[in-house]
C-alpha positions in Angstrom: -0.1 0.0 0.1 1.6 3.4 -1.1 1.7 6.7 1.0 -1.2 9.0 0.3 -0.6 12.5 -0.4 -1.2 13.5 3.5 1.4 11.0 4.7 3.9 12.3 1.9 3.1 15.9 3.3 3.7 15.0 6.9 7.0 13.0 6.0 8.2 16.2 4.1 7.5 18.6 6.9 9.1 16.3 9.4 12.2 16.0 7.4 12.3 19.5 6.8 11.9 20.5 10.6 14.6 17.9 11.6 17.1 19.5 8.9 16.3 23.0 10.2 16.8 22.1 13.7 20.1 20.4 13.1 21.3 23.3 10.9 20.4 25.9 13.5 22.1 23.7 16.1 25.1 23.1 13.9 27.9 24.8 16.0 26.8 24.2 19.5 30.0 22.7 20.7 32.5 24.9 19.1 34.5 27.9 20.6 32.8 30.3 18.2 29.3 29.3 19.0 26.6 31.7 19.6 25.2 29.0 22.6 24.3 31.1 25.5 23.2 28.5 27.8 19.7 27.0 28.8 19.1 30.0 31.2 19.1 28.1 34.4 22.5 29.3 35.5 24.3 26.3 34.8 25.8 26.6 31.3 27.3 23.7 29.3 29.0 22.1 32.4 25.8 21.8 34.8 26.3 18.2 35.6 30.0 18.4 36.0 32.2 19.0 39.0 34.2 21.3 36.5 31.3 23.8 36.5 31.4 26.5 38.8 27.7 27.6 38.5 28.4 31.1 37.6 27.5 30.5 34.0 31.0 29.2 33.0 30.8 25.5 32.1 33.7 23.3 31.6 33.5 24.4 27.9 33.8 28.1 29.0 30.2 29.2 27.4 29.0 31.9 29.3 25.2 32.5 29.8 23.9 35.4 27.8 22.8 37.8 30.5 22.4 40.8 28.0 19.7 39.6 25.7 18.8 43.1 24.6 19.1 44.1 20.9 22.3 44.7 19.4 23.7 47.3 17.0 25.6 45.4 14.2 27.9 47.4 11.9 27.5 45.7 8.4 30.6 44.3 7.3 32.2 44.6 10.3 35.5 46.7 10.2 35.1 46.5 6.3 32.0 48.7 6.5 29.6 49.3 3.3 32.0 49.2 0.1 32.4 47.6 -3.4 34.1 44.4 -3.7 33.2 43.0 -0.2 31.1 39.5 -0.1 28.1 40.8 2.5 26.0 37.5 1.8 29.0 35.6 3.4 29.3 38.3 6.2 25.8 38.0 6.9 25.9 34.2 7.0 28.8 34.3 9.2 27.5 36.7 11.4 24.0 35.3 11.9 21.5 35.0 13.8 20.1 38.2 13.7 17.1 39.1 16.0 14.2 41.5 16.1 15.0 44.8 17.1 18.4 44.5 16.4 19.8 47.3 14.4 22.1 47.3 11.4 24.5 49.9 10.9 25.5 50.9 7.4 28.6 53.0 7.5 30.2 54.2 4.2 32.1 57.3 3.1 30.0 60.2 1.5 30.7 60.8 -2.3 33.9 62.5 -3.1 36.2 62.8 -5.9 38.0 59.6 -4.5 35.1 57.6 -3.6 32.3 56.1 -5.0 28.8 56.8 -3.9 26.8 54.1 -1.9 23.3 53.8 -0.9 21.1 51.1 0.8 18.0 49.7 -1.0 15.5 47.2 0.4 14.1 44.7 -1.8 10.4 43.7 -1.8 11.1 40.2 -2.7 13.7 37.4 -3.3 13.4 37.4 -7.1 14.2 41.2 -7.2 16.9 40.6 -4.9 18.6 37.9 -6.7 18.2 39.8 -10.0 19.3 43.1 -8.3 16.0 44.8 -10.0 15.9 48.2 -8.4 12.4 48.9 -9.8 10.7 46.9 -7.1 13.1 48.1 -4.1 12.9 51.4 -2.0 15.9 53.3 -1.1 16.3 53.5 2.7 19.6 55.4 2.7 20.9 57.9 0.1 24.6 58.4 -0.7 25.2 60.9 2.2 23.4 59.1 5.1 26.2 56.6 5.6 28.7 58.9 6.8 29.6 59.6 10.5 27.7 57.2 12.8 26.1 55.7 9.7 22.6 54.8 8.7 20.7 52.6 11.0 18.0 50.0 10.0 16.2 48.4 13.0 14.6 44.6 12.2 11.1 45.1 13.3 9.2 42.2 11.6 9.4 38.4 11.1 10.3 38.6 7.5 13.4 38.2 5.3 15.0 41.6 4.6 17.0 41.8 1.4 19.5 44.8 1.3 21.9 45.9 -1.6 23.6 49.0 -2.8 21.5 50.5 -5.7 24.4 52.7 -7.1 25.3 52.5 -10.9 21.8 51.2 -11.6 22.6 48.0 -9.5 25.9 47.5 -10.7 27.4 47.6 -7.1 24.8 44.9 -6.3 25.5 42.5 -9.4 29.1 42.7 -9.4 30.5 44.3 -6.5 29.0 41.7 -3.9 27.0 44.8 -2.1 23.9 42.6 -1.2 22.8 40.4 1.6 19.7 39.1 3.4 18.7 38.6 6.8 15.9 36.7 8.6 15.5 38.0 12.2 14.6 35.4 14.9 12.6 35.5 18.1 15.0 36.4 21.0 13.8 34.0 23.7 14.0 35.4 27.4 14.2 32.8 30.3 
């Protein structure tokens, strides 16, 4: 007797859920992990004599006691410029959470620098094709100077960012695009 459509659908959802959870937890044991403990004051070493019950377990993973929103400089020390892979940066710096603030810092236009801007795409297709017709400019060429332009992640939706200068050339060729999907920040 074969699987019915409902059984196949349940199987696909179950496999996708397990895969999603395993990918989300892929780095729990590594020193570069974002793991912040279970929230009961024990950390990783809760069952071991090496745990000192101060949030430091035997793997030295401190509990996250500052669970508020963060300000994240897009590109880190590289800031927002042509020729840097921001998709890779976003992947390596994930996860991002609700109410985190992305700070776009870039030099204002001058004789020695190219102008940059920040566009928000409305859908994945426009983002993948760097199609600015359906994108909204959220920061112009002068807003990234000084302390930078700040964008707060307020919704549970994918955010698709790119530089719109040179009619999308910076997006298409210069690597100046990335997407983030903010997650819920659980408070214990």
